[in-house]
Structures are given as C-alpha cells and as structure tokens.
LUMMAR-65754 format. One record per atom (N, C-alpha, C): x negated, y negated, z negated. Coordinates in steps of 0.05 Angstrom, whole numbers, plus 5000, padded with zeros to 4 digits. Example, Ala and Ser with C-alpha at 12.3 -4.5 7.8 and 13.67 -1.06 7.14 Angstrom:
2
473651144844 475450904844 473650664844 474350454858 472750214857 474249994843 
***
This chain:
424
498350245000 500050005000 498249755000 498549585020 496849355022 497649135003 495749014990 496348804971 496548534986 498448374978 498748114991 497147904976 495647744991 494047534978 495847314967 495247234942 496847024929 496146744937 493746714949 492846444957 494046374984 495246134986 496646055010 495645775019 495745735045 495345465057 497645405075 498545165073 500945085089 500544815101 500944795127 500744535141 503444405140 503544175128 506044025126 506043795147 508043785163 508243575184 511043455183 511143195178 513643055174 514142875199 516442915212 517042765237 516742465234 516042335256 515642045257 518041895248 520441975258 522841825251 523541845221 522942065209 523342095180 521441915165 518941915173 516941745160 517641445163 518541375187 519241095192 521641005175 523641185173 526041125157 525341085128 523641265117 522841245089 521140995085 519440925104 517740685101 519540435101 521640435118 523440205118 524940185092 525740415080 527140405055 525340295033 522840385031 521040295011 520339995015 520039925040 519439645046 521739465037 524139545042 526539395033 526539365003 525739574988 525639554959 523539354950 521239354963 519139164956 520038884963 521438844985 522338584994 524238454974 525938614961 527838514942 526438414917 524138534910 522838464885 520338294889 519238294913 516738164918 516937854915 514837734903 514637444902 512337364920 513037254943 511137164963 511236864966 509036724963 509036434965 510436344991 512236144988 513636035011 516236165017 516936375003 519436515008 520836574981 523436544982 525036614959 525136924957 525537034933 525637324930 527737444949 526937654963 528737784982 528937655009 527437435014 527637295039 525137325056 523037445046 520637475062 521037675084 519937625108 520237815131 519038085124 520338295134 519438565129 516638615138 515838485161 513138515171 511038415152 511738185139 509938065119 509738245094 511938345085 512038525062 510338775068 510738895092 509139135099 506139075099 505438835109 502638765111 501438725083 502938585066 501838515039 501738755021 503638935023 503839165005 503339425019 501739425040 501339655058 500539905042 498439885026 497440125012 499540234992 500840054978 502940144958 505240284972 506040164995 508340285010 507640555021 505240575031 504340835042 504241055020 503240974997 503041164975 505841264966 507741074965 510441154956 511741334977 511241275003 512341445024 511241725022 508641745017 507442015015 508642164991 508842024968 509842144943 512742234946 514242084962 517142144966 517542384985 515942395007 516442585028 514842845026 512342835018 510643075019 511743294999 512243224973 513243434956 515943554966 517643384977 520243484986 519843685009 518243615029 517843785052 516244035043 514544005024 513144245013 515044435000 516844334983 518844504970 520644644990 521544495011 523244615032 521844835046 519244795053 517645005067 517345245050 516845205024 516445435005 519045595002 521345444999 523945584997 524545745022 523945635045 524445775070 522946045072 520546045060 518946295061 519446465036 521146375018 521846524994 519446584977 517746374974 515446404957 516046274930 514746374909 514946254882 512146144875 511945884875 509345764870 508645774841 506145834835 505145824807 502845614806 502845464784 500945244783 501745014800 499844834805 500444594820 499044604847 500444544869 499144544896 497144314898 495144354915 493144154920 493644054949 494143794952 494643674978 492043534988 491243595012 488843475023 489043435053 487043315065 486943265094 489443105103 490042895088 492342725094 491842575120 493742585138 493742425163 496242255164 495841995162 498141815161 497541575180 498041615206 497541405226 500141285236 499941045246 502240895257 503441055280 506141095279 507641225300 506641515305 505641645284 504741925285 506142075262 506542335265 507642495242 505742475218 506942465195 505342475170 504642775165 502042835162 501243115159 499243145137 499243375125 497143445105 497143745101 495143845087 494844125082 495344175052 497044365046 497544445018 496144715012 494644724991 493344964982 494545034954 495345284951 496745364927 496845664924 497945764902 498246054897 501146114892 501946354899 504746444895 504746704880 507046774869 507347034857 507147254878 505847474871 505547694891 508247834897 508347944920 510648114927 510048394916 511648494898 511148754885 513348944895 512449154908 514249364917 514249584895 516549604882 516749784859 516550074868 514750214854 514550504857 516050634833 515350884827 516751024805 516250884779 518350834764 518050734736 519950864717 521751034728 523451204711 522451484712 522851624689 522051904689 519051954688 517451764679 514651804677 514052004654 512152174659 511452384640 509152294622 509552334596 507452244577 507652414551 505352444538 505252584512 505152374490 506452444468 506552264445 505552414420 503952274404 503052384379 505452444361 505252674347 507352734327 506652594301 508352414292 507752274267 507552464243 505452444228 505152614205 504152454181 505152514158 504252374133 503552594113 501052574103 500152774084 500152654056 499652834036 499452744009 497052554005 494952604021 492652434019 493352144028 495052124049 495951864059 497451714037 499151864024 500751744002 498951663979 496951823973 495051753952 493651483958 492851453984 491551203992 493450963989 495951003997 497850783995 498350713966 498350923949 498750873920 496350713909 493850783918 491550633909 491650343918 492750293942 493050013951 495049863933 497150003925 499149883907 497849823880 496149993871 494749943845 492949703848 491449683870 489649463874 491149193875 493449203889 495048953891 496248873863 496649073846 497749013819 495648953799 493148953808 490848913789 491048633776 490048613752 489848363737 486948303732 486348053724 483547983719 483247873691 481247983677 480647903650 478047733650 478147513637 475747343635 473647473617 471247493626 469047603611 467547363598 467847333572 466747103558 463847133550 463147383542 460347413532 459047663543 460247793563 459148033574 457347983598 456348193610 454548173633 456148233659 455448103680 456748143706 455948423717 457948573725 457548843734 458848883762 458149103775 459249163801 462349153800 463549013819 466448993821 467548753807 465848613791 466748363778 466848133798 468547943791 468847703808 467547463794 465647333807 464147113796 464946853810 465446643795 465746383806 463146233802 461946143824 459246023822 459045763838 457145593830 456145373846 453345453855 452745403880 450045473889 449045273910 446345263911 445045103932 442745273943 442045223968 439945383980 438545224002 435945284007 434545144027 432345324039 431645264064 429445404078 426845314065 425345514054 422845434040 420745304058 420945344085 419145224103 420044944112 422644884108 423744624116 425844554095 425044474071 426944424049 429044214055 428344014072 430243794077 432143844100 431644064115 433244114139 435744284133 438044164135 440644304132 440744474107 440544364083 440844524059 443644624055 443944854043 446544964037 447444874009 450044814006 451044743979 454044803978 454844963959 457645033956 458345023927 460844953921 461844943894 464345123891 464545243867 466845413860 467345623881 465245763889 465545993907 465946243891 467846413900 468346663887 466946893902 465347043887 463847273898 464647523883 465047743898 465448003886 462848153887 461748213864 459248363863 459648633876 458148683897 458348933912 460548933933 461948713935 464148693955 463048673983 464748734003 463848734031 463148454040 464348254029 463747974037 461447844022 460247984004 458047873988 455447983998 453547814005 450847914014 449648083992 448448304000 447248493981 445248363962 443748163973 441748033957 442947873934 445347753939 446747613918 447647803896 448748033905 449548233885 447248323868 445048383881 442648473866 441648273846 441548023854 440447813837 442347703816 444947753819 446847643800 447847863781 447148113786 448048323769 446748283741 448448303720 447448263693 447447973684 448447793700 448447513692 450647463672 450447243657 452447163637 453746903646 456146853636 457446593642 455746363633 455346153651 453745923645 450845963652 449946203659 447146253665 446546153693 444046063697 443045973723 440846163732 441046253756 439046433767 437946323793 435346353797 434046263821 432646503834 432846513860 431646743874 431346673904 429646823918 429246793946 430247033962 431146973986 432147194004 430647164031 429347384039 428147394065 430047524085 431247354103 433147454122 431747574146 432647804155 431447934179 431847774204 430247834224 430447694250 433147734264 434347964259 436848034272 439247974254 438947804234 441147744216 443447614232 445947684224 448347614240 448747304241 447847164221 448046864222 445546754233 445746634257 443346544271 441846334255 443246164239 441945944224 440146054202 440546314194 438946434172 436946634183 437346734207 435746954217 432746894217 431147074206 428247044205 427246834186 428946734168 428046524150 428146624121 426646474104 426646534075 428046294062 430246364047 431746154033 431446184003 431145963990 431145973960 433745863950 434946013931 437545953921 437445893891 439245713883 439745653855 442645693850 443345883834 446145963829 446945933800 449045773796 450145733769 452745893766 452746093748 455046263743 457046103725 459246033736 461245883721 463046063704 463946283716 465646473701 465446743713 466146943697 466247223706 468947343699 470147473718 472647603714 472447903721 473548063704 473448353708 476248443718 476248593740 478748683751 479748933736 482248933728 483449153714 485649273731 485149523740 487049653758 488949833741 491549793743 493349953726 493350253733 494150413715 494250703719 496550773738 496251003752 498451093769 500451243752 502451103742 504451223725 507151083729 509051153712 511751043716 511750743712 510050643694 509850353690 509050203715 507250323730 506350213756 508750193775 510350403776 512750413794 514650183786 515050143761 516849933752 515849653759 513149623758 512049353762 511749273791 511549473810 511149413838 513549473856 515649593844 517949663861 520549663844 522749733857 525349753844 525750023831 523650203832 523950473822 522850493793 523850693779 523050723751 521150953746 520651113766 518751333763 516651333785 514351453779 512151473798 513051653822 514551863816 515452043837 517251903857 518951723848 520651573866 518951383883 516951263870 515251073885 513651233907 512651463900 511251623920 513051703943 515551773937 517451843958 517951613977 518251363965 518651123982 516151063999 513851093987 511351044002 511151244025 511851494020 511851694041 513751624064 516051534057 518051454077 517051224094 515951024080 514950784095 512650864113 510851044103 508551134120 509551284144 511651444141 512751604163 513851414184 515251204175 516451014194 514250864209 512150794194 509850654206 508450824227 508151084220 506851274238 508551314263 511151324259 512951354283 512751114301 512650874289 512450624304 509850614319 507650684306 505050674318 504850874341 506051114338 506051314359 507651204383 509951084378 511550974399 510050744414 508750574399 507250354412 505050464429 503650664420 501450794435 502550914461 504951044459 506151154483 506950944503 508050724493 508850504511 506350394525 504150364511 501750274523 500850454545 501050724541 500250914561 502150904585 504650854580 506650834602 505950584619 505150364607 504450124622 501950184638 500050334627 497650404642 498350574667 500250754663 501150914686 502350744708 504050554699 505350364718 503250204733 501250114720 499149954733 497650124753 497250384747 495850554766 497650604791 500250604787 502050654809 502550404827 501950174816 502549924831 500049764835 499349724860 497049554867 497949294878 497149074867 497848814878 495848604867 495448394882 493748174873 495247994854 493747834839 495047664820 493947374824 495547174817 494646894820 492346834801 490246714811 487946644794 488746434773 490646264780 491446044762 492746164737 494146394740 495346524717 493246644698 491146754711 488946874695 487546654679 487046434693 485646204679 487346104656 489946084660 491745984639 491646184615 491646444621 491546644599 488846614584 486646574599 484046534586 484046284569 485346074578 485445824563 486845884536 489046034537 490546084512 488846264493 487346454504 485646624487 483546454472 482246274487 480246104474 481445914454 483845804461 485145634442 485845774416 486646034418 487246184393 484646224377 482446284392 479946334378 479046084363 479345854376 478645594364 480345534340 482945594342 484845544320 484145714296 483245964301 482446144279 480046034265 478145924280 475745804267 476545554251 478245394262 479145144248 480545224222 482245434223 483645524199 481745614177 479345694185 477345784166 475445554158 476145314168 474445084161 471945054177 471845184201 469545174218 470045004242 468344814248 468544644271 467744804296 469544854315 468745014339 466444904354 466044634353 463744514367 461044594355 461144664330 458644734316 458345034311 460345184319 460245474314 458245614333 457045824323 455145964339 456646154359 458046034378 459646184397 458946094425 458246284442 457846224471 460546234484 461946004486 464646004496 464846094525 462846024541 462946104569 462746414571 461046534556 460746824556 463246954546 464346844524 466846954513 469046944533 469246724549 471246704569 470946914591 468446954600 467947154621 468447434610 467647484585 468047754574 471047814570 472647604568 475547644564 477047664591 475747624613 477147604639 478647864646 477248094642 478548344650 481148394634 481148334608 483548364592 485748174601 484847924607 486847724616 488147804642 486547914661 487648004687 489648234682 488948414664 490748634658 493348534646 493148344628 495648224616 497448094637 496147954656 497747824677 499048034695 497648234703 498748444720 501048584706 500648654680 502748784665 505248614663 504848354657 507048174654 508648154680 507248114703 508648094728 510148344735 508948574730 510248824737 512748874720 512448824694 514748864676 517048664682 516248424690 518348234698 519848324723 518348454741 519648554766 521648784759 520848954740 522549174732 524949074717 524548864700 526848744686 528848624706 527748504726 529548384747 531048604762 529648824768 531049044782 533149174765 532849184739 534749304721 536749104709 536548854717 538448654707 538148604677 535748624667 535348574638 535048274633 536648174615 536547894609 536247844579 535547594572 535147524544 537047294538 538647324518 540647124510 539346904494 540746674492 539746454475 539646544446 541546714438 541546804410 539046974404 538147134423 535747284420 533347104418 533246894434 531046704433 530946574406 533346494396 533446354370 532546544348 533146804350 532246994330 529247014329 527947014353 525047024354 523846774341 525146544347 524146284336 524446284306 526646404295 526946424266 524746584254 524046804266 521846974256 519246824256 518646684279 516246534281 516146314260 518446174256 518545964237 518046064208 519146294202 518746414175 515846474170 514446574191 511546634187 509946384184 510746174199 509245924199 510145734176 512145814160 513345654139 514145374150 515745394172 516645154186 519545174192 521144954190 523944974196 524445064225 526245254230 526745354257 527445134277 529044934269 529844714287 527344554296 525544504277 523144344283 521344504302 521144764297 519444934315 520644944343 523244974345 524544984371 524144724386 524344504372 523944244385 521144224396 519144314380 516444294389 515844484413 516944724412 516644914434 517944814459 520244684456 521644574479 519944344491 518944174474 517343944483 514744034497 513544254487 511044354499 511544544522 514044594529 514644764552 514045054547 514245144522 513445424515 515845604511 518345494512 520645664507 520845884528 520145814553 520346024574 518446254570 516146204556 514346414550 515546604530 516946504510 518246674490 520346844504 521846724522 523946874536 522747084554 520647014568 519347204586 518147434571 516847374548 515647594531 517847784521 520047674512 522247834502 523448004524 523647894548 524748044571 522948274579 520348224578 518448434584 518548654563 518948584538 519248784517 521648964523 523848834533 526248994540 525549184563 523949094581 523149274604 521549514594 519649464575 518049684563 519949874549 521849774533 523649944519 525250114539 526149994561 527650144581 525950364593 523450304600 521650504611 521150734591 520950664566 520450864545 522851054542 525250924542 527751094539 528151284563 527151204586 527551364610 525151534617 523251554599 520851714604 521252004595 519752184606 519752464597 517552504577 518252494551 516352494530 516152764517 513652874515 513253124501 511353064477 511753214455 510153174432 507453324434 505353194426 502753324427 502553544405 501553774413 501253984393 498553964380 498354074356 495754064341 493654224355 
***
C-alpha cells in the first residue's frame, strides 16, 4: 500500500477581474477615511488614493483574497490542512492575475485494514500472599510516626534536619553550596552515601565537617571529579516508628476492624490493579498490531508540536522542583532528537485511532469532556470552571476531546479482539 505524502504545494491564481474588484472595494474604504490635503474626507479621486496608499491597499487585497482562494482550493481537493500554510513567490502585477505558491501539510489518507478480531494474548492477573505482604508493609510505612531524638545518636533510617554548606577545595569562592533545614534520611536512596557515613552517630546540635571526593563519572556534572568540603549542623533527629501489623493497624488505616479484613481488601485492590495493568498492556499490543497493519506518512508539523509539548512538560517538572531549566544540566537538543521516535509513534497512533473512531461513529459528548475537566481540576486543586476557561482560551479543549475519542476507539478494538489468556 503506497503512502501518500503529507507535504503539498499549491499554485493559487486569482483572476484579474476579482483582484480589480477587491482593489476597488479597498480603495473606496480608504477614500472614505483618508485625509488628503486639498480634499474633504471622501472627496479625493480614487486614482490619488490608490497612488498614496498603494502598498497598504495591495496588502489588504492579498490578505482578503489569498486565504479565501486557498481554502476553496483545499476544500475542492478534500484536504485537511494541519499547521499554517506558507505563502511565497507572490506575483501581483497591474492587469495580471494575483498568484502565489502555498506550501503546507495535510492529514494523510488512511485506508483502514483489519482492526476488528485482532488476536492477542493477555497476562492472567494473579495476586499472591507475598504481594499482599508487600502492600501491608506499604500501609505500615504510610502509618509510621516520628519521635524526636533529644539525646540519642543518629542511626540508619533516622531523619535528620540539617543546615549545611560546602565548597570546592580547589576553588573555595566558586559557586559554594549552602542549604538550610534540609531533611536527610540516613541510608535513604536520596541521601549520598558519604553523608550517611559521616553523620552516623551524630547528636542534635552537633557540627560535623568532612570532605567528599566525587568520582569523575558522578551523576551531577558540577561535582564530578572534584573534592568538596562540607560543614553540617544537625538541627534535629527523628526516629521513624512503624506500627505492628495487627488489628490496631487495620483500624488506623482503613474502615476495617481486623487485620484479616484489611488483607482481604488489599488483595481485592491488588487484583483489580493487576487486571487493569494486564488490560492496558493488551491494548498497547493491539495498537502495535494496528500500526504494523497500516503504513502511512505523518505531517512533520504534528511531530514537532508533540515534541514541543514533551519538552514543555520536562521544563515544567524542573520548575516544580525549583530548578531553572536554563541552568539545568540538560542537552535540550539531544533530548528533543531522542524523543522524536516516540513522538512519531504517538502521532501515528492518534491519527489511526481517530480514523477508526470516525469509521465506527464514536463521539464524545460535552458531558464527558466536563467530567475529564473535573478530574483534571481535582488533581490540580483548581476550580473546574476556571480550568475550562483557561483550556478554552489556550485552544486545548479539542485535545481533550480528541484524546477521549481515541480512548473510546481503543476500548472498541479491545472489546472486539480475540483475547486468549497466557498460560504459565
């Protein structure tokens, strides 16, 4: 099946009489408003108005006629333009047709192949006692309390609140580090091993000084290969107390009164989660099958827009963590290129699912859109009405509707697939 190129060029040619009529109309509008010495408003000869405002009149004629003729030509060919067309090679001579070339991209023509009755295997959801034990441990961790250690020594697993400063011993004045009221978990994944080693056994109020030799391949480029000297003041020490796995735990973390009831609920939740994960994995495999069955080109402008959104999300995540994206150790150009393959796949999937939704008459109601907005607003702690206003202003409502419609298409494909369970 031959793929249709999404890039198009179109020669637009507007008849002389149409151009002349539009020029006369614009000229008349200028004549009514123009103030020309020696003439009352609206009394200046058209020839003089055309001469004085020649460039402005020509620009308005082009702006009025070219987009209209472009849209008519696109509709005639039944193309759906994506992005903005580029108009060039403008030819606008006296008593000649107005002509220019439009360069743009259109949605591809997708000839649907099989999408019903696809065969796929799905994992059988299983929950073991070990899985329930892990979930129970998570519940215990979440219910943990913290006791202030007033006169004891800091030990593994304790949480320390510290003030610290640090500097490169070879360049003490260059970019010193300084932080206040930082919480460290001794032995925790987010705590450098050297900090754990040097702060173990410390007391509240104690000050410790030490040096760290960072390896050349250290993950933070600003520290790699350098020796830093630190001064750390331990402000407080808290010891985490994890409750026992008993009936009291069940009462404190749930509506149940016994540990057995809590375990049963955890098992049920895990089973539902496993079923959902298996279903999502199957849907992803079905989309992969669809992409293998359908070959078509995609508009580059859609890929670039998807890449823009990916980088915007990455920058927003850095900002939310208090990191200035301009100063982050991120090669944004490389990140963009590394993300291109995934962006292209997302665009192809979206276009294909949209085509299937159209073929099956799947639509999204305003009530469904409002429900999605309510969920988004709840996560963002924002009033739904304010969020909807902002999304409407930014032109993003159609994206929500398109995403929900594509989800309906995936659900339809899943319901109509031939699914077999994987055996052990």
